[in-house]
C-alpha positions as CSV (number, residue, x, y, z in Angstrom):
1,M,131.9,146.5,69.6
2,S,131.1,142.8,70.2
3,F,127.5,141.2,69.6
4,F,126.5,141.3,73.3
5,E,127.8,145.2,73.3
6,Q,125.8,146.0,70.3
7,I,122.6,144.2,72.0
8,A,123.1,145.9,75.2
9,A,123.4,149.4,73.5
10,A,120.2,148.7,71.5
11,L,118.2,147.6,74.7
12,D,119.6,150.6,76.6
13,R,118.1,152.9,73.8
14,E,114.8,151.2,74.5
15,G,115.0,151.8,78.2
16,I,115.8,148.1,79.1
17,E,118.6,147.3,81.5
18,S,121.0,144.4,80.9
19,R,124.5,143.1,82.2
20,V,127.2,140.7,80.8
21,N,128.6,137.8,82.6
22,D,131.5,135.9,80.6
23,D,129.6,134.5,77.6
24,T,126.0,135.3,78.8
25,L,124.0,138.6,78.5
26,F,121.1,138.8,81.3
27,V,118.0,140.9,80.6
28,P,115.7,141.1,83.6
29,I,112.0,140.9,82.5
30,T,110.7,141.0,86.2
31,S,111.9,140.3,89.5
32,D,111.1,136.6,88.9
33,L,112.0,136.1,85.3
34,E,114.9,137.0,82.8
35,V,115.9,136.4,79.2
36,Q,119.7,135.1,78.8
37,F,121.5,135.4,75.5
38,V,124.5,132.8,75.2
39,T,127.1,133.4,72.7
40,I,127.2,130.6,70.0
41,D,129.5,132.3,67.5
42,E,130.9,135.7,67.7
43,D,131.9,135.7,63.8
44,I,128.3,135.2,62.4
45,P,127.3,136.6,65.1
46,A,124.7,134.3,66.7
47,A,123.2,133.8,70.1
48,E,120.9,131.1,71.9
49,V,117.9,132.8,73.7
50,Y,116.9,131.3,77.2
51,V,114.0,132.0,79.5
52,A,114.9,131.4,83.0
53,A,113.9,132.4,86.7
54,A,115.7,135.3,88.1
55,D,118.2,135.1,91.0
56,V,118.4,131.3,91.1
57,D,121.6,129.7,92.7
58,D,123.7,128.3,89.9
59,E,124.3,125.3,92.0
60,D,120.6,124.6,92.3
61,D,120.0,121.2,90.3
62,E,116.4,121.5,90.0
63,F,116.8,124.8,88.1
64,E,117.1,124.9,84.4
65,A,117.1,127.7,81.8
66,V,114.7,126.9,78.7
67,L,115.9,127.4,75.4
68,V,113.2,129.3,73.4
69,S,115.1,130.7,70.2
70,A,118.2,131.7,68.6
71,V,119.1,135.2,67.3
72,F,121.4,136.5,64.6
73,S,121.2,140.0,64.6
74,V,120.7,142.9,67.1
75,E,117.3,143.5,65.9
76,D,116.3,140.0,66.4
77,A,117.6,140.2,69.9
78,V,115.8,143.3,70.8
79,A,112.6,141.7,69.3
80,A,112.9,138.6,71.4
81,V,113.2,140.7,74.5
82,A,110.1,142.7,73.5
83,H,108.2,139.5,72.8
84,H,108.8,138.2,76.4
85,V,108.2,141.6,78.0
86,A,104.7,141.7,76.1
87,T,104.0,138.1,76.9
88,D,104.7,138.8,80.6
89,Q,102.5,141.7,80.7
90,V,99.6,139.8,79.0
91,V,99.8,137.0,81.5
92,G,100.0,139.5,84.3
93,L,96.8,141.2,83.1
94,L,95.0,137.9,82.6
95,R,96.2,136.9,86.1
96,T,94.8,139.9,87.6
97,L,91.4,139.7,86.0
98,L,91.0,136.0,86.9
99,D,92.1,136.4,90.5
100,G,90.1,139.7,90.9
101,D,93.3,141.2,92.7
102,D,92.3,144.8,91.9
103,D,89.5,146.2,94.1
104,R,88.0,148.1,91.2
105,I,86.9,144.6,89.8
106,A,85.8,143.0,93.0
107,D,82.3,142.6,91.6
108,L,83.3,140.7,88.6
109,E,84.2,136.9,88.4
110,F,86.1,136.5,85.2
111,E,86.5,133.0,83.7
112,Q,88.9,131.8,81.1
113,D,87.5,130.8,77.6
114,P,88.2,127.1,77.0
115,E,89.4,127.6,73.5
116,E,90.9,131.2,73.5
117,A,93.1,131.3,76.5
118,T,93.6,135.2,76.2
119,L,89.7,135.6,76.3
120,V,88.1,136.2,79.7
121,T,84.4,136.6,80.5
122,S,82.4,137.7,83.5
123,E,78.8,138.0,84.2
124,V,77.6,141.6,84.9
125,G,74.1,143.3,85.6
126,T,71.1,141.2,85.4
127,S,71.8,139.1,82.4
128,S,74.7,140.5,80.6
129,L,78.5,139.6,80.0
130,V,81.7,141.8,79.8
131,Q,84.5,140.3,77.7
132,V,88.0,141.2,77.6
133,L,90.3,139.9,74.9
134,V,94.1,140.6,75.6
135,T,96.5,140.4,72.5
136,A,100.2,141.4,71.8
137,H,100.2,142.5,68.2
138,N,103.6,143.8,67.2
139,N,104.7,143.4,70.9
140,E,102.0,145.9,72.2
141,P,99.7,144.4,74.8
142,S,96.2,145.6,74.3
143,A,92.9,144.8,75.9
144,H,89.7,144.8,73.8
145,V,86.5,145.2,75.7
146,R,82.9,144.5,75.0
147,F,79.6,144.4,76.9
148,I,77.1,141.7,75.7
149,S,73.5,142.4,76.8
150,Q,71.7,139.1,76.6
151,D,68.0,138.9,76.4
152,A,66.6,137.8,79.9
153,N,63.8,135.8,78.2
154,L,66.0,133.9,76.0
155,D,65.2,130.2,77.4
156,D,61.5,131.1,77.2
157,I,61.9,132.3,73.5
158,V,63.6,129.1,72.6
159,D,61.2,126.9,74.6
160,Q,58.4,128.6,72.5
161,A,60.1,128.1,69.2
162,I,60.5,124.3,70.2
163,A,57.0,123.9,71.2
164,E,55.8,125.5,68.0
165,F,57.8,123.0,66.0
166,W,56.2,120.1,67.7
167,D,52.8,121.6,67.1
168,S,53.6,122.1,63.4
169,D,52.4,120.1,60.5
170,T,55.9,119.1,59.4
171,E,56.2,115.5,58.4
172,T,59.9,115.3,58.8
173,V,61.1,112.2,61.0
174,L,63.7,113.2,63.4
175,T,66.5,111.0,65.2
176,D,67.7,111.8,68.4
177,D,70.8,113.2,67.0
178,D,68.7,115.4,64.6
179,R,66.9,116.8,67.4
180,R,69.9,117.6,69.5
181,K,71.5,119.4,66.4
182,M,68.4,121.4,65.6
183,F,67.7,122.4,69.2
184,A,71.4,123.4,69.5
185,D,71.3,125.3,66.2
186,L,68.1,127.0,67.3
187,Y,69.5,128.0,70.5
188,S,72.8,129.4,69.1
189,D,70.9,131.4,66.4
190,I,68.3,133.0,68.7
191,Q,70.9,133.7,71.2
192,T,73.0,135.7,68.5
193,L,70.0,137.5,67.2
194,R,69.0,138.4,70.8
195,N,72.3,139.7,72.0
196,E,73.1,143.5,71.7
197,V,77.0,144.0,71.7
198,L,78.3,147.5,72.9
199,T,82.2,147.8,71.9
200,L,83.8,149.7,74.5
201,G,87.4,149.9,72.9
202,T,91.0,148.9,73.0
203,F,93.0,149.8,76.0
204,K,96.8,149.7,76.2
205,D,96.8,151.4,79.7
206,F,95.8,148.6,82.0
207,D,95.2,150.8,84.9
208,K,92.5,152.8,82.8
209,L,91.1,149.3,81.9
210,M,90.3,148.7,85.6
211,D,88.6,152.0,85.7
212,V,86.5,151.2,82.7
213,L,85.7,147.7,84.0
214,A,84.5,149.3,87.4
215,L,82.3,151.7,85.1
216,V,80.8,148.8,83.5
217,V,79.6,147.3,86.8
218,D,78.0,150.7,87.6
219,R,76.4,151.0,84.3
220,A,75.4,147.5,83.4
221,E,71.8,147.6,84.1
222,E,71.1,150.9,82.6
223,W,72.9,149.7,79.3
224,E,70.8,146.5,79.5
225,D,67.7,148.6,79.4
226,Q,68.7,150.8,76.5
227,L,70.2,147.7,74.6
228,A,67.1,145.5,75.2
229,P,66.0,143.8,71.8
230,V,62.6,144.5,70.4
231,D,60.3,141.8,69.6
232,D,60.6,141.9,65.9
233,G,59.7,138.5,64.8
234,Y,63.2,137.1,64.8
235,A,62.4,134.1,66.9
236,E,59.8,133.1,64.6
237,Y,61.8,133.6,61.5
238,I,64.7,131.3,63.0
239,Y,62.1,128.7,63.7
240,S,60.6,128.7,60.4
241,D,64.1,128.7,58.9
242,H,65.1,125.6,60.8
243,V,61.6,123.7,59.8
244,A,62.3,124.7,56.2
245,S,65.8,123.2,56.3
246,L,64.7,119.8,57.8
247,D,62.0,119.5,55.0
248,G,64.8,120.3,52.5
249,D,63.5,123.8,51.5
250,D,66.6,125.7,52.6
251,D,67.8,127.4,49.5
252,D,70.3,129.8,51.4
253,D,73.1,128.2,53.1
254,D,74.8,131.5,53.8
255,D,72.1,132.9,56.3
256,D,74.0,131.7,59.4
257,D,76.8,133.9,58.6
258,L,74.7,137.0,58.4
259,Y,74.0,136.6,62.2
260,D,77.3,135.1,63.2
261,D,78.6,137.1,66.3
262,G,81.9,135.4,66.1
263,D,85.2,136.4,67.9
264,Y,86.8,139.9,67.7
265,D,87.9,140.5,64.0
266,D,91.3,141.7,62.9
267,E,89.6,145.1,62.4
268,D,88.7,145.3,66.0
269,D,92.2,144.3,67.0
270,E,93.7,147.3,65.1
271,E,91.3,149.9,66.7
272,G,92.6,152.7,69.0
273,D,91.4,153.5,72.4
274,D,87.8,154.5,72.0
275,S,84.2,153.7,72.9
276,E,81.0,153.7,71.3
């Protein structure tokens, strides 16, 4: 069997269609996108991998397939196709979330994170957020969902802490940059402490994901009531901690890490479909 015949047979076992034309193997990913394998050397064997728009006239001068990799085994070829299939599914889900194309999420307005392109967030309920992080580990697209209940009085708490700082007896002289940094750190720390996170699970079935997001909309206000943080003195603790650091009395540089909400860790990325 030729290299292309071996690739085609392996793809067929995965339920993926392909067709050969001269020295090119075409693998449709969607109606608009396809992967093309072009023979480099049959003896090695080797093939270049291109991503191209499907059903484009070969005489179209504006069309150009994009070289993305090269493969030297059947296994690598199948993995390359799986990668592009998974990538297309990730992009498709993100587009659905951002555009609100599904009626079940009509009440949500997702926005893309400026630093993490596959993380989208929408306001929900009175003062909460729902986040969806889309990943494709091992070429298996998954959506990781969590509900974040924010303290509706967060701004008031920060204002109170700042006012208490100005009324304190500290003799520390602050520059404008010092003030901006202190206020930013203070807001971030109190926000982390006053947020309650409900992990909703990891979903590979994106249709079920839409049902879950619709349920989040329905349950958001009730969850906010149940997750509301209690007044346990955390704001005062953070205020005093920042004053101490400005006075040079901060002996524990690792305190911030204790309350760092952070991104989804690797452990979350590996969990199965479940909810808390």
